[in-house]
C-alpha positions in Angstrom: 41.7 57.9 95.4 44.1 60.5 96.6 47.6 60.6 95.1 49.2 59.6 98.3 47.1 56.5 98.5 47.9 55.6 94.9 51.6 56.1 95.5 51.6 53.9 98.6 49.7 51.1 96.8 52.1 51.3 93.8 55.2 51.4 96.0 54.0 48.4 97.9 53.6 46.5 94.6 49.8 46.7 94.5 47.9 46.5 91.3 47.0 50.0 90.2 46.2 49.2 86.6 42.4 49.4 87.2 42.8 52.8 88.6 44.8 54.4 85.8 43.0 56.0 82.9 45.4 54.7 80.2 43.8 56.8 77.5 45.3 59.9 79.1 48.7 58.3 79.8 51.8 60.0 78.2 55.5 59.6 78.4 57.1 63.0 79.2 60.1 63.9 77.1 59.6 60.9 74.9 57.1 62.4 72.5 58.2 62.1 68.9 59.1 65.1 66.9 60.0 64.9 63.3 63.1 66.5 61.9 64.4 66.5 58.3 68.2 66.2 57.8 69.8 66.2 54.4 72.9 64.0 53.9 75.2 63.6 50.9 74.5 60.5 48.8 77.6 58.8 50.0 76.6 59.1 53.6 73.1 57.6 52.9 74.8 54.7 51.0 77.1 54.0 54.0 74.2 54.3 56.4 72.2 51.8 54.3 75.1 49.4 54.2 75.6 49.5 57.9 71.9 49.3 58.7 71.6 46.2 56.4 74.6 44.6 58.0 73.0 45.1 61.4 69.5 44.1 60.3 67.9 47.4 61.2 66.4 50.3 59.4 68.4 53.4 58.4 66.2 55.5 60.7 66.8 53.1 63.7 70.5 53.2 63.1 70.6 57.0 63.0 68.5 57.3 66.1 70.7 54.8 67.9 73.9 56.5 67.0 72.7 60.0 67.8 71.3 58.9 71.2 74.7 57.1 72.0 76.6 60.3 71.1 74.3 62.5 73.2 74.8 60.2 76.2 78.6 60.5 76.0 78.6 64.3 75.7 76.1 64.6 78.6 78.4 62.9 81.0 
């Protein structure tokens, strides 16, 4: 199937799931890259308290806060 045919079928709401090779699917710019950041002990303690209050992990809280901040400075 040519790309134009695929696009037309998709745009019209057709089922393209059987055509896609999901083993090769990727999410551009959403690949995970690890970084290590050192924080003073008091910051880690505050992060842990806030994460516990919200019922999320420390990592989830940090990722959320950083993404929020980046969205505000990008505008």
